[in-house]
C-alpha positions as CSV (number, residue, x, y, z in Angstrom):
1,M,52.0,-46.8,-29.7
2,S,54.4,-48.0,-26.9
3,K,53.6,-50.4,-24.0
4,I,54.4,-48.4,-20.9
5,A,54.3,-49.9,-17.4
6,I,53.8,-47.6,-14.3
7,I,54.6,-49.1,-10.9
8,G,52.8,-47.4,-8.1
9,G,49.1,-46.5,-7.9
10,G,49.3,-43.2,-5.9
11,I,48.5,-39.8,-7.3
12,I,51.8,-39.6,-9.3
13,G,51.3,-43.0,-11.0
14,V,47.6,-42.6,-11.7
15,A,47.9,-39.1,-13.0
16,T,50.8,-40.1,-15.2
17,A,48.9,-43.0,-16.6
18,Y,46.1,-40.6,-17.5
19,E,48.6,-38.2,-19.2
20,L,50.2,-41.0,-21.2
21,A,46.8,-42.3,-22.3
22,K,46.0,-38.7,-23.5
23,L,49.1,-39.0,-25.7
24,G,47.8,-42.3,-27.2
25,E,50.1,-44.7,-25.3
26,D,49.2,-48.2,-24.1
27,V,49.5,-48.1,-20.3
28,I,49.5,-50.8,-17.7
29,L,49.4,-49.5,-14.1
30,F,50.4,-51.7,-11.2
31,E,49.4,-51.2,-7.5
32,K,50.2,-53.9,-5.0
33,N,47.5,-52.7,-2.6
34,Y,44.6,-50.5,-3.5
35,F,44.9,-47.3,-5.5
36,G,45.9,-44.4,-3.2
37,S,46.7,-46.6,-0.3
38,G,50.2,-45.2,0.3
39,S,50.9,-41.5,0.9
40,T,48.1,-40.1,-1.3
41,F,45.1,-41.0,0.9
42,R,47.0,-40.0,4.1
43,C,48.1,-36.4,3.0
44,A,47.0,-33.1,4.5
45,T,45.4,-31.9,1.2
46,G,47.5,-28.8,0.7
47,I,48.6,-27.2,-2.6
48,R,51.1,-24.3,-2.6
49,A,53.6,-22.4,-4.7
50,Q,55.3,-20.9,-1.6
51,F,58.6,-22.6,-1.9
52,T,62.1,-21.2,-1.3
53,D,63.9,-22.1,-4.5
54,E,63.4,-21.3,-8.2
55,A,62.8,-24.9,-9.3
56,N,60.0,-25.7,-6.9
57,V,58.4,-22.2,-7.3
58,R,58.3,-22.5,-11.1
59,L,57.0,-26.1,-11.0
60,M,54.3,-25.4,-8.5
61,K,53.2,-22.2,-10.2
62,Y,52.5,-24.4,-13.2
63,S,51.0,-27.1,-11.1
64,V,48.6,-24.6,-9.5
65,K,47.5,-23.5,-12.9
66,R,46.8,-27.1,-13.8
67,W,44.8,-27.6,-10.6
68,E,42.7,-24.6,-11.4
69,G,41.4,-26.3,-14.6
70,L,41.4,-29.9,-13.3
71,E,37.7,-30.2,-12.4
72,E,36.7,-29.2,-15.9
73,E,39.3,-31.4,-17.5
74,L,38.5,-34.5,-15.5
75,E,34.7,-33.7,-15.4
76,A,34.6,-34.3,-11.7
77,E,34.3,-32.4,-8.5
78,I,37.6,-32.8,-6.6
79,G,37.2,-30.2,-3.8
80,F,39.8,-27.9,-5.1
81,T,39.6,-24.4,-3.5
82,Q,42.1,-21.6,-3.5
83,S,41.8,-21.0,0.3
84,G,45.4,-19.8,0.6
85,Y,48.5,-20.6,2.7
86,L,49.6,-18.4,5.6
87,F,53.1,-18.7,7.0
88,L,53.6,-16.9,10.3
89,A,56.8,-15.3,11.6
90,T,57.8,-15.2,15.2
91,S,60.9,-13.1,15.0
92,E,62.4,-10.2,13.0
93,E,64.9,-12.6,11.5
94,E,62.0,-14.7,10.2
95,I,60.4,-11.7,8.7
96,E,63.5,-10.9,6.7
97,T,63.6,-14.6,5.5
98,F,59.9,-14.2,4.5
99,K,60.7,-11.0,2.6
100,A,63.5,-12.8,0.6
101,N,61.2,-15.8,-0.1
102,I,58.4,-13.4,-1.2
103,K,60.8,-11.5,-3.5
104,L,61.8,-14.8,-5.2
105,Q,58.2,-16.0,-5.5
106,N,57.0,-12.7,-6.9
107,R,59.8,-12.8,-9.5
108,F,58.1,-15.9,-11.0
109,G,54.5,-14.6,-10.8
110,V,53.5,-16.1,-7.5
111,Q,51.3,-13.6,-5.6
112,T,52.7,-13.9,-2.1
113,R,52.8,-10.8,0.1
114,L,53.7,-9.8,3.6
115,I,50.7,-9.0,5.8
116,D,50.2,-7.7,9.3
117,M,48.4,-9.6,12.1
118,D,45.2,-7.6,11.7
119,E,44.8,-8.9,8.2
120,A,45.8,-12.4,9.3
121,K,43.0,-12.4,11.9
122,E,40.5,-11.4,9.2
123,I,41.7,-14.4,7.1
124,V,41.8,-16.8,10.0
125,P,39.2,-15.8,12.6
126,I,40.3,-18.4,15.2
127,L,44.0,-17.3,15.0
128,N,45.9,-16.3,18.1
129,T,47.8,-13.3,16.8
130,E,49.8,-12.6,20.0
131,P,52.9,-14.8,19.3
132,F,53.3,-13.6,15.7
133,L,54.7,-10.5,14.0
134,A,53.8,-10.9,10.4
135,G,52.6,-13.4,7.8
136,A,53.5,-14.5,4.3
137,W,50.1,-14.9,2.5
138,N,49.3,-16.3,-0.9
139,P,45.6,-16.5,-1.7
140,K,46.2,-18.6,-4.8
141,D,47.5,-21.6,-2.8
142,G,44.8,-24.0,-1.7
143,K,43.7,-27.6,-1.1
144,A,41.8,-30.5,-2.7
145,N,40.3,-33.8,-1.8
146,P,42.9,-36.5,-2.4
147,F,40.3,-39.3,-2.6
148,K,38.1,-37.5,-5.2
149,T,41.2,-36.3,-7.2
150,L,42.8,-39.7,-7.5
151,F,39.6,-41.4,-8.5
152,A,38.8,-38.7,-11.0
153,Y,42.1,-39.2,-12.7
154,L,41.7,-43.0,-12.5
155,R,38.2,-42.9,-14.1
156,K,39.4,-40.7,-16.9
157,A,42.4,-42.9,-17.5
158,R,40.3,-46.0,-17.7
159,E,38.0,-44.3,-20.1
160,L,41.1,-43.7,-22.3
161,G,41.9,-47.4,-22.2
162,I,44.6,-47.9,-19.5
163,D,44.9,-51.4,-17.9
164,A,44.7,-50.5,-14.2
165,R,45.5,-53.4,-11.8
166,E,45.3,-53.1,-8.1
167,H,46.3,-55.8,-5.6
168,T,48.9,-56.7,-8.3
169,E,52.5,-56.7,-7.0
170,V,55.5,-56.2,-9.3
171,V,58.0,-58.8,-8.3
172,G,60.7,-58.4,-11.0
173,L,62.1,-56.6,-14.0
174,E,63.9,-58.1,-16.9
175,R,66.8,-56.0,-18.2
176,E,68.9,-56.3,-21.3
177,G,71.8,-53.8,-21.4
178,D,70.4,-50.4,-20.3
179,A,66.8,-51.2,-21.1
180,I,63.9,-52.9,-19.2
181,T,62.2,-55.4,-21.5
182,A,59.6,-57.0,-19.3
183,V,57.8,-56.6,-16.0
184,K,56.9,-59.6,-13.8
185,F,54.0,-59.4,-11.4
186,R,52.0,-61.5,-9.0
187,S,48.2,-61.5,-9.1
188,N,46.0,-64.0,-7.3
189,G,49.1,-66.0,-6.3
190,K,50.2,-66.4,-9.9
191,V,53.3,-64.8,-11.4
192,E,53.0,-63.5,-14.9
193,G,55.0,-61.2,-17.2
194,V,54.4,-58.5,-19.8
195,K,56.8,-57.1,-22.4
196,V,57.2,-53.4,-22.2
197,D,58.8,-50.5,-24.0
198,A,59.3,-48.2,-21.0
199,V,58.8,-48.3,-17.2
200,L,58.0,-45.6,-14.7
201,N,58.9,-46.2,-11.0
202,A,56.3,-44.1,-9.2
203,S,56.3,-46.2,-6.0
204,N,57.6,-43.4,-3.7
205,A,58.7,-44.9,-0.4
206,W,59.0,-48.3,-2.2
207,A,61.0,-46.9,-5.1
208,P,64.5,-48.3,-3.9
209,R,63.0,-51.8,-4.0
210,I,61.9,-51.3,-7.6
211,N,65.3,-49.8,-8.6
212,E,67.0,-53.0,-7.2
213,M,64.8,-55.0,-9.5
214,A,66.3,-53.0,-12.4
215,S,69.8,-54.1,-11.2
216,L,70.4,-50.6,-9.8
217,K,71.9,-49.9,-6.4
218,H,69.4,-49.7,-3.6
219,N,70.8,-46.4,-2.4
220,L,71.2,-44.8,-5.9
221,V,68.1,-42.8,-5.0
222,P,68.1,-42.9,-1.2
223,I,64.6,-42.6,0.1
224,T,63.8,-43.0,3.8
225,P,60.1,-43.7,4.8
226,C,59.4,-41.2,7.7
227,K,56.2,-41.6,9.6
228,H,54.2,-38.4,9.5
229,Q,50.9,-38.1,11.2
230,L,47.7,-36.0,11.3
231,V,45.0,-35.4,13.9
232,K,41.5,-34.2,13.0
233,T,38.9,-32.5,15.1
234,E,35.1,-32.7,14.9
235,P,33.6,-30.3,12.3
236,L,33.8,-26.6,13.3
237,E,32.0,-23.6,11.8
238,R,33.2,-23.0,8.2
239,G,35.6,-20.2,7.5
240,Q,37.5,-20.5,10.8
241,A,40.8,-21.7,9.4
242,E,40.3,-22.3,5.7
243,P,43.9,-21.6,4.7
244,L,46.8,-23.8,5.8
245,V,48.3,-21.8,8.7
246,C,51.9,-22.6,9.7
247,P,54.5,-21.0,12.0
248,P,57.6,-22.8,10.5
249,S,59.7,-22.2,13.7
250,W,57.2,-24.2,15.7
251,D,58.4,-27.5,14.5
252,D,56.6,-26.9,11.1
253,A,53.3,-27.2,12.9
254,Y,50.1,-26.3,11.0
255,I,46.4,-26.4,10.9
256,I,43.9,-26.4,8.0
257,Q,40.2,-26.8,7.9
258,D,39.1,-29.8,6.0
259,G,37.4,-28.8,2.7
260,E,34.7,-31.5,3.1
261,D,33.4,-31.5,6.6
262,G,35.0,-28.6,8.4
263,G,37.1,-30.5,10.8
264,I,40.5,-29.0,11.7
265,I,43.5,-31.1,10.5
266,C,46.5,-30.6,12.8
267,G,50.0,-31.5,11.7
268,A,53.6,-31.0,12.7
269,G,57.1,-32.0,11.8
270,I,57.3,-34.5,14.6
271,E,58.4,-37.5,12.7
272,H,59.8,-41.0,13.3
273,K,61.7,-43.2,10.9
274,A,59.1,-45.9,10.1
275,K,59.9,-49.4,11.5
276,S,58.8,-50.9,8.2
277,L,56.9,-50.0,5.1
278,D,53.8,-51.4,6.9
279,D,54.2,-49.1,9.9
280,Y,51.1,-47.0,9.9
281,E,50.5,-47.0,13.7
282,P,49.7,-43.5,15.1
283,T,51.6,-42.5,18.2
284,Y,50.5,-40.8,21.4
285,D,53.5,-38.5,21.5
286,F,52.5,-37.1,18.1
287,L,49.0,-36.5,19.3
288,K,50.2,-34.5,22.3
289,G,52.8,-32.6,20.4
290,A,50.6,-31.6,17.4
291,L,47.8,-30.5,19.6
292,R,50.1,-28.5,21.9
293,Y,51.1,-26.5,18.8
294,A,47.5,-26.4,17.4
295,V,46.0,-24.8,20.5
296,K,48.8,-22.2,20.5
297,I,47.9,-21.3,16.9
298,A,44.2,-21.4,17.5
299,P,43.1,-21.6,21.2
300,S,39.5,-22.6,20.5
301,I,40.7,-26.0,19.2
302,R,41.3,-26.8,22.9
303,Y,37.5,-27.3,23.2
304,A,37.0,-29.5,20.1
305,H,36.7,-33.2,20.2
306,I,39.3,-35.3,18.4
307,V,37.7,-37.7,16.0
308,R,40.6,-39.2,14.1
309,Q,44.4,-39.7,14.0
310,W,46.3,-41.4,11.2
311,A,49.8,-42.0,9.9
312,G,51.5,-42.1,6.5
313,F,54.9,-41.7,5.0
314,Y,56.9,-38.8,3.8
315,A,59.2,-40.6,1.4
316,K,62.2,-38.4,2.1
317,T,65.3,-37.9,0.0
318,P,68.4,-36.4,1.7
319,D,67.5,-32.9,0.4
320,S,63.7,-33.3,0.6
321,N,63.4,-32.8,-3.1
322,P,62.0,-35.6,-5.4
323,A,63.9,-37.7,-7.8
324,I,62.4,-37.1,-11.3
325,G,63.9,-38.2,-14.5
326,K,65.6,-41.1,-16.4
327,L,67.6,-43.9,-14.7
328,L,68.2,-46.1,-17.8
329,D,67.4,-45.9,-21.4
330,N,63.7,-46.6,-20.8
331,F,63.4,-46.7,-17.0
332,Y,62.2,-43.6,-15.3
333,I,61.5,-42.5,-11.8
334,A,59.3,-39.9,-10.1
335,A,59.5,-40.7,-6.4
336,G,60.8,-39.4,-3.0
337,F,58.4,-36.4,-2.9
338,S,59.0,-35.8,0.8
339,G,55.4,-34.8,1.4
340,H,54.8,-32.8,-1.8
341,G,53.6,-35.5,-4.3
342,F,49.9,-34.6,-4.1
343,M,50.4,-30.9,-4.8
344,M,53.0,-31.5,-7.6
345,A,51.1,-34.3,-9.3
346,P,49.4,-32.4,-12.2
347,A,52.7,-30.9,-13.3
348,V,55.0,-33.8,-12.7
349,A,52.6,-36.3,-14.3
350,Q,52.4,-34.2,-17.5
351,A,56.1,-33.7,-17.6
352,M,56.8,-37.4,-17.1
353,A,54.3,-38.5,-19.7
354,E,55.7,-36.1,-22.3
355,L,59.3,-37.1,-21.5
356,I,58.5,-40.8,-21.8
357,S,56.3,-40.5,-24.9
358,R,57.9,-37.6,-26.7
359,G,61.4,-37.3,-25.3
360,R,60.9,-33.7,-24.0
361,S,58.3,-31.7,-22.1
362,K,56.9,-28.2,-22.2
363,V,56.4,-28.2,-18.4
364,P,58.8,-25.8,-16.6
365,L,60.4,-28.7,-14.7
366,D,64.1,-28.3,-14.0
367,W,65.4,-31.7,-14.8
368,E,68.8,-31.0,-13.5
369,W,67.5,-29.9,-10.1
370,Y,65.5,-33.1,-9.7
371,D,68.1,-35.4,-11.4
372,P,67.9,-38.8,-9.7
373,Y,71.7,-39.2,-10.1
374,R,72.5,-36.1,-8.0
375,F,72.7,-38.1,-4.8
376,E,75.4,-40.4,-6.2
377,R,77.4,-37.3,-7.2
378,G,76.8,-35.7,-3.7
379,E,75.0,-32.7,-5.2
380,L,72.2,-32.1,-2.7
381,R,69.8,-29.2,-3.4
382,S,68.5,-26.7,-0.9
383,S,66.0,-28.4,1.4
384,A,62.4,-27.7,0.5
385,F,59.8,-26.7,3.1
386,Q,58.1,-29.9,4.2
387,I,54.7,-28.5,5.1
388,G,51.8,-30.4,3.5
């Protein structure tokens, strides 16, 4: 049994702690705030396999399969529903792009198909079909409750014996050669240390700081915290916009009906570089921009009251794909998910746990594609869709 430290108590860190505990490892999990306080509890809930490259399609097909069995495995209701994703085309050129994406996705068993607007209207009753020509529809995509999911993972991980510490900030790493030997942390104003056999940096937007503690260059894995925001309406009648609906050419705008209370969550790719890692202040220009798109997608939203607006981070890498893999002999990273960490978590957590504990994984994760050293080599991947 090895002593493994995980830094970061979002969905990736918590799920990996659970997976490592399943493999019999001794895990200590650090979160400087409360569990889920970073990107996880601020996400738009979506889960999809509709990506535009082989690596992400294959990984998310596997992740969706894990999502399908997660409630039974974790013995908890997490609000997972396969309500679908509907991408909408506004031009013939976009339709051709959709067809190419669908062909790729179908090749790996993802059931996306091109649909006309009559069928789209049946799927999304409040949809304004007039601006759109066709849709890319996958009914196996879906959504889940991030709060329930994280706490279900955390409860199971604790049952398996992990040491989960929130409000405990990692302040240093001790390194000998190419190995991390100890983690220093502050709790209740006191700095302590623990000897470790391996460390996972799962701190997402904060990951460059942790890398520096390991005497690695701050920009080895360049991650920019970009403020992304969401707006939510009062509850509407169920079944009005259950899938995530997105016309990508409209600034990546989207709507999705909340799986818990029926409010419509409205998002868009209107982003700002965060002033700091504490910059969670929503902005009025986002509110105006997101709602302008939302009422074009579904005009009835115009008459709904807005009940909430919030902000979080997309921890963005230069190619919008995460950094996943080994940085030193026993120092690993899974960060920079650029808005996709929640949906990828079941697959990535299993892969990282197996890699750390066993040295290899059965998860179809393309380690070369997500290689954290690719940025240093200037080998950027194709940019992933950034829809939630």
